[in-house]
Residue frames as a rotation matrix with the C-alpha (Angstrom) as fourth column:
MET 1
0.905 -0.247 0.345 95.62
-0.168 -0.955 -0.243 115.17
0.390 0.162 -0.906 92.32
VAL 2
0.393 -0.841 -0.371 99.33
0.919 0.365 0.147 115.20
0.011 -0.399 0.917 92.88
ASN 3
0.971 -0.142 0.191 101.21
-0.157 -0.986 0.062 118.18
0.180 -0.090 -0.980 94.29
ALA 4
0.184 -0.956 -0.228 104.96
0.644 0.292 -0.707 118.71
0.743 -0.016 0.670 94.45
SER 5
0.831 0.030 -0.555 106.46
0.503 -0.468 0.727 120.06
-0.238 -0.883 -0.404 97.62
ALA 6
0.767 -0.610 -0.196 109.35
-0.627 -0.778 -0.031 122.50
-0.134 0.147 -0.980 97.86
GLU 7
-0.042 -0.837 0.545 111.67
-0.577 0.466 0.671 119.51
-0.816 -0.287 -0.502 98.29
GLY 8
-0.455 -0.031 -0.890 110.32
-0.873 0.211 0.439 117.93
0.174 0.977 -0.123 95.09
ALA 9
-0.933 0.181 0.311 108.55
0.060 0.930 -0.362 115.10
-0.355 -0.320 -0.879 96.82
VAL 10
-0.675 0.736 -0.064 105.27
-0.139 -0.042 0.989 114.09
0.725 0.676 0.130 95.30
ARG 11
-0.807 0.517 0.285 102.21
-0.323 0.017 -0.946 114.56
-0.494 -0.856 0.153 97.47
ASP 12
-0.832 0.501 -0.239 99.47
0.087 0.544 0.834 112.18
0.548 0.673 -0.497 96.37
ARG 13
-0.269 0.843 0.465 95.79
-0.878 -0.413 0.241 112.83
0.395 -0.344 0.852 97.27
ARG 14
0.425 0.447 -0.787 95.28
-0.192 0.894 0.404 109.11
0.884 -0.020 0.467 97.69
VAL 15
-0.371 -0.671 -0.642 97.93
0.607 0.348 -0.715 108.95
0.703 -0.654 0.278 100.39
ALA 16
-0.892 0.062 0.448 96.60
-0.301 -0.821 -0.485 112.10
0.338 -0.567 0.751 102.03
VAL 17
0.099 0.995 -0.007 93.07
-0.787 0.082 0.612 110.59
0.609 -0.055 0.791 102.14
HIS 18
0.255 -0.136 -0.957 94.43
0.256 0.964 -0.068 107.31
0.932 -0.228 0.281 103.44
GLU 19
-0.674 -0.633 -0.381 96.34
0.546 -0.080 -0.834 108.93
0.498 -0.770 0.399 106.36
ALA 20
-0.725 0.477 0.497 93.55
-0.583 -0.809 -0.074 111.42
0.367 -0.344 0.864 107.06
ALA 21
0.332 0.856 -0.396 91.04
-0.440 0.511 0.738 108.60
0.834 -0.071 0.547 107.40
HIS 22
-0.169 -0.421 -0.891 93.24
0.641 0.640 -0.424 106.91
0.748 -0.643 0.162 110.05
ALA 23
-0.940 -0.342 -0.008 93.31
0.234 -0.625 -0.745 110.14
0.250 -0.702 0.667 112.06
VAL 24
-0.522 0.813 0.257 89.67
-0.717 -0.582 0.383 111.09
0.461 0.016 0.887 111.66
VAL 25
0.338 0.690 -0.640 88.29
-0.195 0.717 0.669 107.70
0.921 -0.102 0.377 112.48
ALA 26
-0.362 -0.560 -0.745 90.64
0.643 0.429 -0.634 107.33
0.675 -0.709 0.205 115.39
LEU 27
-0.974 0.041 0.224 89.46
-0.162 -0.815 -0.557 110.64
0.160 -0.579 0.800 116.85
ALA 28
-0.171 0.985 -0.011 85.85
-0.746 -0.122 0.654 109.74
0.643 0.120 0.756 116.23
LEU 29
0.396 0.261 -0.881 86.42
0.192 0.914 0.357 106.54
0.898 -0.311 0.312 118.21
GLY 30
0.989 0.138 0.050 87.87
-0.012 -0.261 0.965 108.40
0.146 -0.955 -0.257 121.12
ALA 31
0.287 -0.949 -0.131 91.67
0.944 0.257 0.208 108.11
-0.163 -0.183 0.969 120.52
SER 32
0.656 -0.167 -0.736 93.99
-0.080 -0.985 0.152 111.11
-0.750 -0.040 -0.660 120.21
VAL 33
0.819 -0.389 0.422 96.12
0.510 0.155 -0.846 112.05
0.264 0.908 0.326 117.19
GLU 34
0.345 -0.798 -0.494 99.77
0.530 -0.269 0.804 112.84
-0.775 -0.539 0.330 117.81
ASP 35
-0.269 -0.276 -0.923 100.50
-0.574 -0.723 0.384 113.78
-0.773 0.633 0.037 114.27
VAL 36
0.553 0.392 0.735 99.60
0.439 0.613 -0.657 112.77
-0.709 0.686 0.167 110.69
GLY 37
0.046 -0.599 -0.799 101.75
-0.558 -0.679 0.477 113.09
-0.829 0.424 -0.365 107.61
ILE 38
0.950 0.214 0.226 102.41
0.080 0.534 -0.841 112.15
-0.301 0.818 0.491 104.01
GLU 39
0.549 -0.836 0.012 106.11
-0.281 -0.198 -0.939 113.08
0.787 0.512 -0.343 104.00
PRO 40
-0.513 -0.603 -0.611 108.51
-0.798 0.072 0.598 111.43
-0.317 0.794 -0.518 103.81
SER 41
-0.819 0.426 -0.384 105.99
0.127 0.787 0.603 108.51
0.560 0.445 -0.699 103.84
GLY 42
0.053 0.948 0.315 102.41
-0.372 -0.274 0.887 108.21
0.927 -0.164 0.338 105.05
ARG 43
-0.691 -0.185 -0.699 101.83
0.535 0.519 -0.666 107.85
0.486 -0.834 -0.260 108.75
ALA 44
0.232 0.706 0.669 99.25
-0.385 -0.565 0.730 108.65
0.893 -0.427 0.140 111.41
GLU 45
-0.807 -0.522 -0.276 100.40
0.109 0.328 -0.938 108.51
0.581 -0.787 -0.208 115.02
ILE 46
0.231 0.964 0.130 97.38
-0.324 -0.050 0.945 107.46
0.917 -0.261 0.301 117.11
VAL 47
-0.908 -0.389 0.154 97.28
-0.246 0.200 -0.949 107.16
0.338 -0.899 -0.277 120.91
TYR 48
0.130 0.909 -0.395 94.55
0.077 0.388 0.918 105.09
0.988 -0.150 -0.019 122.63
GLN 49
0.005 0.025 1.000 93.64
-0.960 -0.281 0.012 105.60
0.281 -0.959 0.022 126.29
MET 50
-0.903 -0.347 -0.255 94.41
-0.245 0.901 -0.358 102.56
0.354 -0.261 -0.898 128.31
GLY 51
-0.067 0.928 0.367 91.39
-0.973 0.020 -0.229 100.55
-0.220 -0.373 0.901 129.13
ASN 52
0.517 0.319 0.794 89.86
-0.159 0.947 -0.278 97.21
-0.841 0.018 0.541 128.12
PRO 53
-0.533 -0.836 -0.134 92.39
-0.313 0.047 0.949 95.80
-0.786 0.547 -0.286 125.74
ILE 54
-0.428 0.438 0.791 89.61
0.793 0.601 0.097 94.21
-0.433 0.669 -0.604 123.60
VAL 55
0.700 0.672 -0.243 87.92
0.501 -0.704 -0.502 97.62
-0.509 0.230 -0.830 123.14
VAL 56
0.225 -0.681 -0.697 91.25
-0.484 -0.699 0.527 99.15
-0.846 0.219 -0.486 122.18
ALA 57
-0.721 -0.457 0.521 91.87
0.142 0.639 0.756 96.22
-0.678 0.619 -0.396 119.74
GLU 58
0.062 0.846 0.529 88.40
0.877 0.207 -0.433 96.66
-0.476 0.491 -0.730 118.23
LYS 59
0.778 0.146 -0.611 88.97
-0.044 -0.957 -0.285 100.43
-0.626 0.249 -0.739 117.65
SER 60
-0.196 -0.934 -0.299 92.37
-0.484 -0.173 0.858 99.71
-0.853 0.313 -0.418 116.16
ILE 61
-0.460 0.156 0.874 90.83
0.632 0.748 0.200 97.29
-0.623 0.645 -0.443 113.73
VAL 62
0.570 0.793 0.214 88.33
0.742 -0.385 -0.549 99.82
-0.353 0.472 -0.808 112.47
VAL 63
0.606 -0.411 -0.681 90.97
-0.324 -0.909 0.262 102.56
-0.727 0.062 -0.684 112.28
ALA 64
-0.501 -0.836 0.223 93.32
-0.161 0.344 0.925 100.32
-0.851 0.427 -0.307 110.24
MET 65
-0.300 0.530 0.793 90.45
0.864 0.503 -0.009 99.23
-0.404 0.682 -0.609 107.90
ALA 66
0.484 0.661 -0.573 89.13
0.395 -0.750 -0.531 102.77
-0.781 0.031 -0.624 107.44
ALA 67
-0.131 -0.672 -0.729 92.01
-0.295 -0.676 0.676 104.04
-0.946 0.304 -0.109 105.36
ALA 68
-0.933 -0.183 0.309 91.59
0.189 0.482 0.856 101.71
-0.305 0.857 -0.415 102.39
HIS 69
-0.086 0.975 0.202 87.83
0.967 0.131 -0.219 102.18
-0.240 0.177 -0.955 102.43
ALA 70
0.366 0.161 -0.917 88.40
0.117 -0.985 -0.126 106.01
-0.923 -0.061 -0.380 102.37
GLU 71
-0.693 -0.663 -0.283 90.69
-0.234 -0.165 0.958 105.66
-0.682 0.730 -0.041 99.32
ASN 72
-0.739 0.468 0.485 87.89
0.672 0.552 0.493 103.77
-0.037 0.691 -0.722 97.60
TRP 73
0.235 0.881 -0.411 85.18
0.831 -0.401 -0.385 106.26
-0.505 -0.251 -0.826 98.75
ALA 74
-0.162 -0.386 -0.908 87.21
-0.095 -0.910 0.404 109.04
-0.982 0.152 0.111 97.22
LEU 75
-0.958 -0.175 -0.226 86.53
-0.250 0.130 0.960 107.34
-0.138 0.976 -0.168 93.92
ASN 76
-0.118 0.992 0.039 82.83
-0.987 -0.113 -0.112 106.89
-0.107 -0.051 0.993 94.78
TRP 77
0.035 -0.017 -0.999 83.44
-0.418 0.908 -0.030 103.25
0.908 0.418 0.024 95.12
THR 78
0.209 0.078 0.975 82.73
-0.951 0.251 0.183 100.75
-0.230 -0.965 0.127 97.96
CYS 79
0.171 -0.256 -0.951 84.35
-0.473 0.826 -0.307 97.42
0.864 0.503 0.020 98.06
THR 80
0.554 -0.060 0.831 84.45
-0.782 0.305 0.543 94.71
-0.286 -0.950 0.122 100.77
ALA 81
-0.503 -0.863 -0.047 87.02
-0.844 0.479 0.239 91.90
-0.184 0.160 -0.970 100.94
PHE 82
0.315 0.394 -0.863 86.37
-0.597 0.789 0.142 88.52
0.738 0.471 0.484 99.46
ASP 83
0.940 0.000 0.340 86.71
-0.270 0.608 0.746 85.51
-0.207 -0.794 0.572 101.78
ALA 84
0.654 -0.744 0.137 89.83
0.716 0.550 -0.430 84.55
0.245 0.380 0.892 99.87
ASP 85
0.185 -0.568 0.802 91.29
-0.024 -0.819 -0.574 88.05
0.983 0.087 -0.165 100.57
ILE 86
0.586 0.048 0.809 90.72
-0.776 -0.255 0.577 87.63
0.234 -0.966 -0.113 104.27
GLU 87
0.932 -0.309 0.188 92.37
0.241 0.918 0.314 84.16
-0.270 -0.248 0.930 104.20
SER 88
0.406 -0.812 0.419 95.21
0.636 -0.078 -0.767 85.65
0.656 0.578 0.485 102.30
ASN 89
0.309 -0.227 0.924 95.51
-0.479 -0.876 -0.055 88.46
0.821 -0.426 -0.379 104.87
VAL 90
0.880 0.045 0.472 95.63
-0.447 0.414 0.793 85.88
-0.159 -0.909 0.385 107.68
ASP 91
0.769 -0.608 0.195 98.35
0.636 0.758 -0.145 83.91
-0.059 0.235 0.970 105.93
HIS 92
0.270 -0.678 0.683 100.35
0.306 -0.613 -0.729 87.04
0.913 0.406 0.042 105.15
THR 93
0.530 -0.040 0.847 100.13
-0.697 -0.590 0.408 88.22
0.483 -0.807 -0.341 108.79
ARG 94
0.926 -0.170 0.338 101.31
-0.115 0.725 0.679 84.84
-0.361 -0.667 0.652 110.10
SER 95
0.574 -0.747 0.336 104.20
0.815 0.479 -0.326 84.72
0.083 0.460 0.884 107.66
SER 96
-0.220 -0.598 0.771 105.20
0.430 -0.769 -0.473 88.38
0.876 0.227 0.426 108.30
PRO 97
0.267 0.429 -0.863 105.03
0.943 0.070 0.326 88.93
0.201 -0.901 -0.386 112.07
ASP 98
-0.380 -0.531 -0.757 106.86
0.688 -0.710 0.153 92.26
-0.619 -0.463 0.635 111.94
CYS 99
-0.621 0.163 0.767 104.86
0.669 -0.400 0.626 93.70
0.409 0.902 0.139 109.12
GLY 100
-0.715 0.296 -0.633 103.18
0.370 -0.608 -0.703 96.97
-0.593 -0.737 0.325 109.98
CYS 101
-0.904 0.412 0.118 100.86
-0.029 -0.334 0.942 97.33
0.427 0.848 0.313 107.04
ASP 102
-0.455 0.796 0.399 97.20
-0.889 -0.431 -0.154 98.12
0.049 -0.424 0.904 107.73
ARG 103
0.391 0.649 -0.652 95.96
-0.571 0.727 0.381 94.66
0.722 0.223 0.655 106.79
CYS 104
-0.235 -0.535 -0.812 98.45
0.361 0.727 -0.584 93.00
0.903 -0.430 0.022 109.21
VAL 105
-0.941 -0.058 0.333 97.65
-0.253 -0.529 -0.810 95.41
0.223 -0.846 0.484 111.96
SER 106
-0.097 0.979 0.181 93.94
-0.985 -0.120 0.122 94.72
0.141 -0.167 0.976 111.62
MET 107
0.378 0.253 -0.891 94.45
-0.301 0.943 0.140 90.99
0.875 0.215 0.433 111.38
ARG 108
-0.648 -0.641 -0.411 96.66
0.249 0.331 -0.910 90.87
0.720 -0.692 -0.055 114.49
PHE 109
-0.844 0.358 0.400 94.15
-0.536 -0.540 -0.648 92.81
-0.016 -0.762 0.648 116.45
LEU 110
0.201 0.898 -0.391 91.26
-0.874 0.345 0.343 90.66
0.443 0.273 0.854 115.04
THR 111
-0.039 -0.293 -0.955 93.10
0.109 0.949 -0.296 87.52
0.993 -0.116 -0.005 116.17
ALA 112
-0.940 -0.341 0.029 93.42
0.038 -0.189 -0.981 89.05
0.340 -0.921 0.191 119.62
VAL 113
-0.473 0.840 0.267 89.71
-0.880 -0.434 -0.192 89.78
-0.045 -0.325 0.944 119.72
VAL 114
0.483 0.740 -0.468 88.44
-0.777 0.609 0.161 86.38
0.404 0.286 0.869 118.42
GLY 115
0.438 -0.399 0.806 91.24
-0.503 0.634 0.587 84.18
-0.745 -0.662 0.077 119.85
GLN 116
-0.530 -0.759 -0.378 93.82
-0.800 0.300 0.519 82.02
-0.280 0.578 -0.766 118.06
GLU 117
-0.889 0.142 0.435 91.48
0.156 0.988 -0.003 79.09
-0.430 0.066 -0.900 118.10
ALA 118
-0.048 0.895 -0.443 88.46
-0.498 -0.406 -0.766 80.86
-0.866 0.184 0.465 116.47
SER 119
0.059 0.194 0.979 86.93
0.699 0.692 -0.179 79.11
-0.712 0.695 -0.095 113.54
THR 120
-0.867 -0.298 0.399 87.16
0.498 -0.496 0.711 80.53
-0.014 0.816 0.578 110.03
GLU 121
-0.022 0.920 0.391 83.50
0.723 -0.255 0.642 81.41
0.691 0.297 -0.659 110.23
GLN 122
0.608 0.211 -0.765 83.97
0.740 -0.500 0.450 83.34
-0.288 -0.840 -0.460 113.50
LEU 123
-0.420 -0.835 -0.355 86.96
0.554 -0.546 0.628 85.18
-0.718 0.067 0.692 112.04
PHE 124
-0.728 0.219 0.650 85.05
0.588 -0.288 0.756 86.07
0.352 0.932 0.081 108.87
SER 125
0.294 0.947 -0.133 82.03
0.856 -0.199 0.477 87.18
0.425 -0.254 -0.869 110.87
ARG 126
0.454 -0.208 -0.866 84.01
0.648 -0.590 0.482 89.52
-0.611 -0.780 -0.133 113.05
TYR 127
-0.680 -0.723 0.124 86.06
0.565 -0.408 0.717 90.78
-0.468 0.558 0.685 110.19
ARG 128
-0.425 0.624 0.656 82.82
0.701 -0.233 0.675 91.68
0.574 0.746 -0.339 108.28
HIS 129
0.561 0.624 -0.543 81.42
0.827 -0.407 0.388 93.37
0.021 -0.667 -0.744 111.43
TYR 130
0.069 -0.606 -0.793 84.50
0.483 -0.675 0.558 95.70
-0.873 -0.421 0.246 111.73
GLU 131
-0.799 -0.316 0.512 84.65
0.587 -0.221 0.779 96.25
-0.133 0.923 0.362 107.99
ALA 132
0.056 0.920 0.388 81.06
0.837 -0.255 0.485 97.42
0.545 0.297 -0.784 108.06
ASP 133
0.578 0.125 -0.807 81.84
0.680 -0.621 0.391 99.78
-0.452 -0.774 -0.443 110.94
ALA 134
-0.401 -0.861 -0.313 84.78
0.457 -0.484 0.746 101.26
-0.794 0.156 0.588 109.02
ILE 135
-0.671 0.273 0.690 82.71
0.689 -0.114 0.715 101.70
0.274 0.955 -0.111 105.88
ARG 136
0.415 0.896 -0.159 79.78
0.869 -0.338 0.362 103.28
0.271 -0.288 -0.918 107.87
LEU 137
0.369 -0.283 -0.885 82.15
0.553 -0.699 0.454 105.73
-0.747 -0.657 -0.102 109.55
VAL 138
-0.709 -0.700 0.089 84.06
0.454 -0.356 0.817 106.73
-0.540 0.619 0.570 106.40
GLN 139
-0.617 0.537 0.575 80.82
0.640 -0.083 0.764 107.25
0.458 0.840 -0.292 104.47
SER 140
0.289 0.689 -0.664 79.07
0.902 -0.429 -0.052 109.31
-0.321 -0.584 -0.746 107.19
PRO 141
0.643 0.037 0.765 78.91
0.539 -0.732 -0.417 112.87
0.544 0.681 -0.491 105.83
ALA 142
0.922 -0.298 0.245 80.61
-0.384 -0.772 0.506 114.57
0.038 -0.561 -0.827 108.77
VAL 143
0.441 -0.800 0.407 83.50
0.117 0.501 0.857 112.09
-0.890 -0.330 0.315 108.90
TRP 144
0.323 -0.275 0.906 83.96
0.936 0.233 -0.264 112.29
-0.138 0.933 0.332 105.15
ARG 145
0.843 -0.009 0.538 84.17
0.156 -0.953 -0.261 116.13
0.515 0.303 -0.802 105.28
ALA 146
0.770 -0.609 0.188 86.75
-0.430 -0.279 0.859 115.89
-0.471 -0.742 -0.477 108.03
ILE 147
0.293 -0.662 0.689 88.77
0.622 0.680 0.389 113.34
-0.726 0.315 0.611 105.99
CYS 148
0.475 -0.073 0.877 88.71
0.845 -0.240 -0.478 115.61
0.245 0.968 -0.052 103.01
ASP 149
0.929 -0.113 0.352 89.60
-0.189 -0.964 0.189 118.77
0.318 -0.242 -0.917 104.94
LEU 150
0.605 -0.748 0.273 92.51
-0.287 0.114 0.951 117.03
-0.742 -0.654 -0.146 106.63
ALA 151
0.331 -0.435 0.838 93.66
0.810 0.587 -0.015 115.46
-0.485 0.683 0.546 103.36
ASP 152
0.747 -0.042 0.664 93.66
0.420 -0.745 -0.519 118.98
0.516 0.666 -0.538 101.76
GLU 153
0.855 -0.447 0.262 95.79
-0.508 -0.626 0.591 120.27
-0.100 -0.639 -0.763 104.67
LEU 154
0.442 -0.709 0.550 98.15
0.183 0.672 0.718 117.34
-0.878 -0.216 0.426 104.34
LEU 155
0.485 -0.229 0.844 98.62
0.875 0.110 -0.472 118.14
0.015 0.967 0.253 100.58
LEU 156
0.841 -0.160 0.516 99.51
-0.058 -0.976 -0.208 121.72
0.537 0.145 -0.831 101.54
ARG 157
0.607 -0.533 0.589 101.77
-0.795 -0.388 0.467 121.04
-0.020 -0.752 -0.659 104.54
GLY 158
-0.117 -0.636 -0.763 102.99
-0.455 0.717 -0.528 117.46
0.883 0.286 -0.373 104.25
VAL 159
-0.548 -0.052 -0.835 102.71
0.658 0.590 -0.468 117.00
0.517 -0.806 -0.289 108.01
VAL 160
0.111 0.688 0.718 100.03
-0.307 -0.663 0.683 118.20
0.945 -0.296 0.137 110.39
SER 161
-0.878 -0.373 0.299 100.51
-0.365 0.118 -0.923 118.28
0.309 -0.920 -0.240 114.20
GLY 162
-0.670 0.614 -0.417 98.09
0.696 0.715 -0.067 116.44
0.257 -0.336 -0.906 116.42
ALA 163
-0.471 0.474 -0.744 96.68
0.353 -0.672 -0.651 119.76
-0.809 -0.569 0.149 117.75
ASP 164
-0.633 0.195 -0.749 96.06
-0.649 -0.660 0.377 121.07
-0.421 0.725 0.544 114.26
ALA 165
-0.862 0.300 -0.409 94.67
-0.075 0.723 0.687 117.77
0.501 0.623 -0.600 113.02
THR 166
-0.599 0.626 -0.500 92.31
0.788 0.347 -0.509 117.60
-0.145 -0.699 -0.701 116.03
SER 167
-0.454 0.405 -0.794 91.20
-0.030 -0.897 -0.440 121.21
-0.891 -0.176 0.420 115.36
ILE 168
-0.741 0.176 -0.648 90.51
-0.671 -0.147 0.727 120.49
0.033 0.973 0.227 111.66
ILE 169
-0.788 0.416 -0.453 88.63
0.313 0.906 0.286 117.26
0.529 0.084 -0.844 112.52
ALA 170
-0.645 0.528 -0.553 86.65
0.618 -0.066 -0.784 118.91
-0.450 -0.847 -0.284 115.29
ARG 171
-0.777 0.426 -0.464 85.05
-0.551 -0.816 0.174 121.28
-0.305 0.391 0.868 112.81
HIS 172
-0.248 0.676 -0.694 83.04
-0.751 0.318 0.579 118.26
0.612 0.665 0.429 111.60
VAL 173
0.159 0.215 -0.964 83.29
0.161 0.957 0.240 115.34
0.974 -0.194 0.117 114.06
ARG 174
0.023 -0.112 0.993 82.73
-0.960 -0.281 -0.010 115.07
0.280 -0.953 -0.113 117.77
PRO 175
-0.844 -0.408 -0.348 83.87
-0.324 0.905 -0.275 111.79
0.427 -0.120 -0.896 119.34
GLU 176
-0.753 0.561 0.343 80.75
-0.257 0.229 -0.939 111.65
-0.605 -0.796 -0.028 121.46
ASP 177
0.098 0.832 -0.546 78.74
-0.923 -0.129 -0.362 111.31
-0.371 0.539 0.756 118.38
PHE 178
0.195 -0.125 -0.973 80.33
-0.674 0.703 -0.225 107.99
0.712 0.700 0.053 117.56
GLN 179
-0.752 -0.529 0.393 80.78
-0.638 0.436 -0.634 106.40
0.164 -0.728 -0.666 120.98
């Protein structure tokens, strides 16, 4: 579904689901949401409480991965990365140190968790672990309802404040259920 805003910008449900997933999964994992929007481009501003940097990195990986899996789940489809895709993501991340795409974010945090010297097998194993967590969260009924509700609101408004996003998400998801 595509909606046009008053300014003529196109609001795409896929983008709304993607950004909503970042926000919902982040909140489910104990982070806070500053704002989430699809205009002028997609973004979800997430704030993590300071603490163990490895735990923050692990949550960041799952939040980054959740968005693409939510896009797929919106089409009743589940897909996991092939080993070659993971290797390609590693190569892309190394060659594009300033890239802020979700795959680069997840790979940078993954490297921080497993260490620069980790074997390919260790990297793949941890990647699969976090990918499974992201899929499990996105496909859990309460989280999926929250993603859909927030995506609907994004399609209407374009941008949702952190307080409003948290209120929408809290109708379905309590962080303590996922800690």
